[in-house]
C-alpha positions in Angstrom: -132.6 -30.1 15.5 -131.1 -28.0 12.7 -128.6 -25.4 13.9 -129.5 -21.8 13.0 -126.0 -21.5 11.5 -126.4 -24.6 9.3 -127.3 -22.4 6.3 -124.0 -20.5 6.4 -123.0 -19.6 2.8 -120.1 -21.7 1.8 -117.8 -22.6 -1.1 -115.2 -25.3 -1.7 -112.1 -24.3 -3.7 -110.9 -27.5 -5.5 -108.7 -28.4 -8.4 -108.0 -31.2 -10.8 -104.6 -31.8 -9.2 -102.1 -30.5 -6.7 -100.2 -27.4 -7.9 -103.1 -25.9 -9.7 -103.3 -22.8 -7.4 -105.9 -23.8 -4.8 -104.1 -22.2 -1.9 -103.5 -18.9 -3.8 -107.2 -18.7 -4.9 -108.7 -19.9 -1.6 -106.5 -17.6 0.5 -106.9 -14.7 -1.9 -110.7 -15.2 -1.9 -110.8 -15.2 1.9 -108.7 -11.9 2.0 -110.8 -10.3 -0.7 -114.1 -11.1 1.0 -112.8 -9.9 4.3 -111.7 -6.6 2.7 -115.4 -6.2 1.6 -116.5 -6.4 5.3 -117.5 -10.0 5.5 -116.6 -12.3 8.4 -115.0 -15.3 6.7 -114.6 -18.7 8.2 -111.5 -20.5 6.8 -111.3 -24.3 6.4 -108.9 -26.8 4.9 -109.8 -30.3 3.8 -107.3 -32.9 5.0 -104.6 -33.0 7.7 -102.5 -30.1 6.4 -101.3 -27.7 9.1 -99.6 -25.1 6.9 -102.3 -23.7 4.6 -104.6 -22.9 7.6 -101.9 -20.5 8.8 -102.3 -18.5 5.6 -106.1 -18.8 5.9 -105.9 -17.3 9.4 -103.8 -14.5 8.2 -106.3 -13.7 5.5 -109.4 -13.9 7.7 -108.3 -13.0 11.2 -109.9 -16.2 12.4 -108.4 -19.6 13.3 -107.9 -21.9 10.3 -109.6 -25.3 10.9 -109.3 -28.7 9.2 -112.0 -30.9 7.9 -110.7 -34.5 7.7 -113.1 -37.4 7.2 -110.4 -39.9 7.7 -109.0 -38.6 11.0 -112.4 -37.6 12.5 -114.9 -39.6 10.6 -117.4 -38.3 8.1 -120.0 -37.8 10.8 -117.9 -35.0 12.4 -117.2 -33.0 9.2 -120.5 -31.1 9.4 -120.3 -30.4 13.1 -116.7 -29.3 13.0 -117.5 -27.0 10.1 -120.3 -25.4 11.9 -118.2 -25.0 15.0 -115.6 -23.0 13.0 -118.2 -21.1 11.0 -120.3 -20.0 13.9 -121.2 -16.3 13.6 -119.6 -15.9 10.1 -121.1 -14.4 7.0 -119.4 -16.9 4.6 -117.1 -19.9 4.7 -114.4 -20.8 2.3 -113.1 -24.4 2.3 -109.8 -25.1 0.5 -109.6 -28.7 -0.9 -106.8 -31.2 -0.9 -104.9 -32.7 -3.8 -107.2 -33.3 -6.8 -111.0 -33.0 -6.3 -111.6 -36.8 -6.2 -108.3 -37.8 -4.5 -108.6 -39.1 -1.0 -107.1 -41.7 1.3 -105.2 -44.3 -0.7 -107.3 -47.4 -1.4 -110.3 -46.0 0.5 -112.4 -44.7 -2.4 -113.7 -41.2 -1.9 -112.9 -41.2 1.8 -111.2 -37.9 2.9 -111.4 -36.4 -0.6 -112.5 -32.9 -1.3 -115.5 -34.4 -3.2 -116.6 -36.3 -0.1 -116.4 -33.2 2.0 -118.4 -31.2 -0.7 -121.1 -33.8 -0.5 -121.1 -33.9 3.3 -121.4 -30.1 3.5 -123.7 -29.9 0.4 -121.4 -27.1 -0.8 -120.9 -25.9 -4.3 -117.4 -26.4 -5.8 -115.3 -23.9 -7.7 -112.7 -25.7 -9.8 -109.3 -23.9 -10.1 -107.7 -25.0 -13.4 -104.1 -24.5 -14.3 -104.5 -23.3 -17.9 -100.9 -22.6 -18.5 -100.4 -25.4 -21.1 -103.7 -25.8 -22.7 -106.5 -24.0 -24.5 -109.5 -25.9 -26.0 -108.6 -29.1 -24.1 -109.7 -27.3 -20.9 -113.3 -28.1 -22.0 -112.7 -31.9 -21.9 -111.0 -31.6 -18.5 -113.8 -29.5 -17.0 -116.5 -31.7 -18.6 -114.9 -34.8 -17.0 -114.8 -33.4 -13.6 -118.4 -32.1 -13.8 -119.8 -35.4 -15.0 -117.7 -37.8 -12.9 -119.9 -37.7 -9.8 -123.4 -36.1 -10.2 -123.6 -35.6 -6.4 -120.7 -33.1 -6.6 -122.0 -29.7 -7.8 -119.3 -27.8 -9.7 -120.7 -24.3 -9.7 -117.9 -22.5 -11.7 -114.4 -22.4 -12.8 -111.5 -20.1 -12.1 -108.8 -20.2 -14.8 -105.3 -19.8 -13.3 -101.9 -18.9 -14.9 -103.5 -17.5 -18.0 -100.8 -16.2 -20.4 -102.5 -13.4 -22.4 -105.8 -11.8 -23.5 -105.9 -14.1 -26.5 -105.3 -17.2 -24.3 -108.2 -16.0 -22.1 -110.6 -15.7 -25.0 -109.8 -19.3 -26.2 -110.2 -20.7 -22.7 -113.5 -18.9 -22.1 -114.9 -20.2 -25.4 -113.9 -23.7 -24.5 -115.4 -23.7 -21.0 -118.6 -22.0 -22.2 -119.2 -25.0 -24.4 -119.4 -27.2 -21.3 -122.0 -24.9 -19.7 -120.0 -24.1 -16.6 -119.5 -20.4 -15.8 -116.0 -18.9 -15.6 -116.0 -17.0 -12.3 -112.4 -15.7 -12.6 -109.3 -15.5 -14.6 -105.9 -15.0 -13.0 -102.6 -14.2 -14.6 -99.2 -15.2 -13.3 -98.1 -12.9 -10.5 -94.7 -13.2 -8.9 -95.7 -11.5 -5.5 -98.3 -14.3 -5.0 -95.6 -17.0 -5.1 -94.9 -18.5 -1.7 -91.7 -20.3 -0.9 -91.6 -24.1 -0.4 -89.2 -26.6 1.1 -89.2 -30.3 2.0 -92.7 -30.5 3.6 -94.5 -27.9 1.5 -95.0 -24.2 1.9 -93.0 -22.3 4.5 -95.3 -21.6 7.4 -96.7 -18.1 8.1 -95.0 -18.0 11.6 -91.6 -18.2 9.9 -92.2 -15.5 7.2 -93.4 -12.5 9.2 -94.1 -9.5 7.0 -93.4 -11.5 3.9 -96.4 -13.7 4.6 -98.6 -10.6 5.2 -97.5 -9.1 1.9 -98.1 -12.4 0.0 -101.6 -12.7 1.4 -102.4 -9.1 0.5 -101.1 -9.8 -3.0 -103.3 -12.9 -3.2 -106.3 -10.9 -2.1 -105.7 -8.1 -4.6 -105.2 -10.6 -7.4 -108.5 -12.5 -6.7 -110.4 -9.2 -6.2 -109.2 -8.0 -9.6 -109.6 -11.2 -11.5 -112.7 -12.9 -10.0 -116.4 -12.1 -9.9 -116.8 -11.8 -6.2 -120.5 -11.1 -6.4 -121.1 -14.3 -8.4 -118.9 -16.3 -5.9 -120.9 -14.9 -3.0 -124.1 -15.7 -4.8 -123.0 -19.2 -5.4 -122.1 -19.6 -1.7 -125.5 -18.3 -0.6 -127.2 -20.9 -2.8 -125.7 -23.8 -0.7 -128.7 -24.1 1.6 -128.8 -26.0 4.9 -126.4 -28.8 5.7 -127.8 -32.3 5.4 -128.9 -34.3 8.4 -129.7 -31.5 10.8 -126.1 -31.0 11.8 -125.3 -29.2 15.0 -122.0 -27.5 15.8 -119.3 -29.6 17.5 -118.4 -28.5 21.0 -115.4 -29.3 23.2 -117.7 -29.1 26.2 -118.2 -26.2 28.7 -115.0 -24.7 29.9 -114.9 -25.0 33.7 -114.6 -21.8 35.8 -112.3 -21.6 38.8 -113.5 -19.7 41.8 -110.4 -18.8 43.9 -112.7 -18.1 46.9 -113.7 -21.7 47.1 -111.0 -23.5 49.2 -112.4 -26.9 48.3 -111.5 -26.6 44.7 -108.0 -27.1 43.3 -106.5 -24.7 40.8 -106.8 -26.0 37.2 -103.7 -27.9 36.1 -101.4 -25.8 33.9 -100.6 -27.3 30.5 -97.9 -25.8 28.5 -98.2 -26.0 24.7 -95.2 -25.4 22.5 -95.5 -22.8 19.8 -93.4 -20.4 17.8 -91.8 -20.9 14.4 -90.3 -24.4 15.2 -93.6 -25.9 16.4 -96.4 -24.6 14.2 -98.4 -27.8 13.7 -101.5 -28.1 15.9 -105.2 -28.3 15.6 -107.2 -25.6 17.3 -109.6 -28.1 18.8 -106.8 -29.6 20.9 -106.3 -26.6 23.1 -110.1 -26.1 23.2 -110.5 -29.7 24.4 -107.8 -29.2 27.0 -109.5 -26.1 28.3 -112.9 -27.8 28.4 -111.3 -30.7 30.4 -110.3 -28.2 33.0 -106.8 -27.2 32.1 -105.2 -23.8 32.1 -103.5 -23.7 28.7 -100.4 -21.5 28.3 -98.2 -21.3 25.2 -94.4 -20.9 25.1 -91.8 -20.7 22.4 -88.9 -23.1 22.6 -86.7 -20.8 20.5 -87.1 -17.9 23.0 -88.2 -19.1 26.4 -85.4 -20.4 28.6 -87.7 -22.4 30.9 -91.2 -23.8 30.9 -94.0 -21.6 32.2 -94.0 -21.5 36.0 -96.2 -24.1 37.5 -96.3 -26.3 34.4 -97.9 -29.7 35.2 -98.3 -31.1 31.7 -96.6 -30.5 28.3 -97.9 -30.8 24.8 -95.3 -30.5 21.9 -96.9 -30.8 18.5 -95.5 -30.9 15.0 -93.4 -28.4 13.1 -89.8 -28.0 11.8 -87.3 -28.6 14.6 -84.9 -29.8 11.9 -84.8 -26.3 10.5 -84.1 -24.8 14.0 -82.0 -27.5 15.4 -79.1 -25.3 16.3 -81.3 -22.7 18.1 -83.2 -25.4 19.9 -80.0 -27.1 21.0 -78.5 -23.8 22.1 -81.4 -23.2 24.5 -80.0 -25.4 27.2 -82.1 -23.9 30.0 -85.4 -25.0 28.3 -84.0 -28.4 27.3 -83.1 -29.0 31.0 -86.5 -27.7 32.1 -88.3 -30.1 29.7 -86.2 -33.0 30.8 -86.8 -32.4 34.5 -90.5 -32.2 33.9 -90.5 -35.4 31.9 -88.3 -37.3 34.4 -90.7 -36.2 37.2 -93.4 -38.3 35.6 -95.6 -35.4 34.5 -97.7 -36.0 31.4 -96.0 -35.1 28.2 -97.6 -35.5 24.7 -95.2 -35.2 21.8 -96.1 -35.5 18.1 -93.6 -35.7 15.3 -91.5 -32.6 15.9 -92.1 -33.0 19.6 -90.7 -36.5 19.3 -87.6 -35.2 17.7 -87.2 -32.6 20.4 -87.4 -35.2 23.2 -84.7 -37.3 21.6 -81.1 -37.5 22.7 -79.9 -35.6 19.5 -81.2 -34.3 16.2 -78.7 -34.3 13.3 -75.9 -34.6 15.9 -77.0 -31.7 18.0 -78.1 -32.2 21.6 -81.8 -32.1 22.3 -83.7 -32.7 25.5 -82.5 -36.3 26.1 -85.8 -37.5 27.5 -85.7 -40.5 25.1 -82.7 -42.6 24.4 -83.0 -42.2 20.7 -81.3 -40.2 17.9 -83.1 -38.4 15.1 -81.8 -37.3 11.7 -82.9 -36.0 8.4 -83.6 -38.5 5.7 -84.1 -38.3 1.9 -87.2 -40.4 2.2 -90.6 -38.8 2.7 -92.9 -40.7 5.0 -96.5 -39.6 4.2 -99.9 -41.1 4.6 -102.9 -41.9 6.8 -102.5 -44.6 9.5 -104.9 -46.8 11.3 -103.4 -47.2 14.8 -104.1 -48.8 18.2 -102.5 -47.8 21.5 -100.1 -50.5 22.5 -99.2 -49.2 26.0 -101.2 -47.4 28.7 -100.1 -43.8 28.7 -101.2 -40.3 29.9 -102.8 -39.9 26.5 -104.6 -43.1 25.8 -105.3 -46.5 27.4 -104.0 -49.6 25.8 -106.4 -50.8 23.1 -107.6 -47.3 22.2 -108.0 -47.1 18.4 -107.3 -43.9 16.6 -106.6 -42.8 13.1 -103.7 -40.5 12.4 -101.3 -39.1 9.7 -97.6 -39.2 9.2 -95.7 -36.5 7.4 -91.9 -36.2 7.9 -88.5 -36.5 6.3 -86.7 -37.6 9.4 -85.9 -40.9 11.0 -85.7 -41.8 14.7 -83.5 -44.7 15.8 -84.7 -46.8 17.4 -88.2 -46.3 16.0 -89.9 -47.6 19.1 -89.2 -48.0 22.8 -89.6 -51.0 25.1 -93.2 -49.8 25.5 -94.3 -48.5 22.1 -96.9 -45.8 21.7 -98.8 -47.2 18.7 -99.3 -50.4 16.8 -100.0 -49.5 13.1 -102.8 -51.6 11.6 -102.7 -50.1 8.1 -101.2 -49.7 5.6 -98.5 -51.9 7.2 -98.3 -53.6 10.6 -95.5 -52.2 12.9 -95.0 -50.6 16.3 -93.9 -47.1 16.7 -93.2 -44.4 19.3 -92.4 -44.3 23.0 -94.2 -44.5 26.3 -92.0 -43.8 29.2 -93.1 -42.5 32.6 -95.6 -39.8 31.7 -94.3 -39.4 28.2 -96.2 -40.3 25.0 -94.0 -39.6 22.0 -94.7 -40.6 18.4 -94.6 -39.5 14.8 -98.3 -40.0 14.5 -100.5 -36.8 14.2 -104.0 -37.4 15.6 -107.1 -35.2 15.8 -108.4 -35.3 19.4 -111.9 -34.3 18.3 -112.3 -37.9 17.1 -111.6 -39.2 20.6 -112.3 -36.4 23.2 -111.4 -38.8 26.0 -107.7 -38.3 25.1 -107.8 -34.7 26.3 -109.8 -35.5 29.4 -107.4 -38.4 30.3 -104.4 -36.1 29.8 -105.7 -33.3 32.0 -106.7 -35.8 34.7 -103.2 -37.2 34.8 -101.9 -33.6 35.1 -104.1 -33.3 38.2 -102.9 -36.5 39.8 -99.2 -36.8 38.8 
């Protein structure tokens, strides 16, 4: 049965390559549409955790990811509808170049694939800073490459002058694709980057608010918002009668019933050092019966009272290593919980935090391993299988994940590894000790909801 929300107006903001200005345009468009009174649903193609933070700031709603590799193509539509429920319009920011996806996997996980799965029109953001008439050949190539991808318009970015704009418009007009916006360079829109991309919103405070406001103002001034909304409204229903994804009904606890136990309390790390998480994870934990509470390892000196399980996602502990190390009370609290056998799920940054040390500074000491910064970037999708039974997954559970880090942990695996990587290379990685499952691998639990249910059940029984 087709969902009543399946016709939600939607646009995909894509580009010929990374660095063209997708995040500026997508975030600015979200902010500009919200300023006009629309409820905007923000989405990001791929595994990126940082851009959705800017999207959330622009829209006032949770930024959500659409990743056909991590979750499978069949979940892209349902996850989209879950996020877009009750919204007037959805804006989806693409990843890399429009047709770039998982290496060696054809169109899998590309923006183009998501555009086809959502039957959504694409707006191509073109960095025009070093070209004029040649832009016509570029746009023509992207329009004609895949007839199933509908490019509904172009936004010209980094335009130098009025004369430059005239030349570019004449060139694009010859291709028959409308120019829906022209943006000049604007310093306030620039957002700082470091070793893993943009600096997250949680670390920038008012600077991030100002940057998003500047993006919104620039897009409102330079783009035809009415035409963009009209293009989004022409998208029509999603193919295949998609229905929204659901984490399941959230259980209710009746304290007057003595035969029911209180829901297990699961603490989830947050704050500036641990900003990488998918919204669906906490939704799945709650649906599995957990009471989810957040804490900030930079500020809180102990875990929330009554914590029975711990989830530490990704982020930048290497940036805050001194502050994390100085918080001895929390490090001791985490170690005591882990040593008690309570379930602990740690991904990437969480892995580093559980190590004996990070760049020579003491961490929690749950794992007999040392972490350090490295010059080498480890980046890419992974096809993995659980090697050891853990609180997160039974041995043999197959999941797809993503690695993204410039750190090294030595040794890279414990006596009971967490994952065996099947692709792109075969190796074992991570640690399973007592109730701890720690690994560099980022996974999306919506692809395997049993992960959250298993974790919460272990919290009940540990």
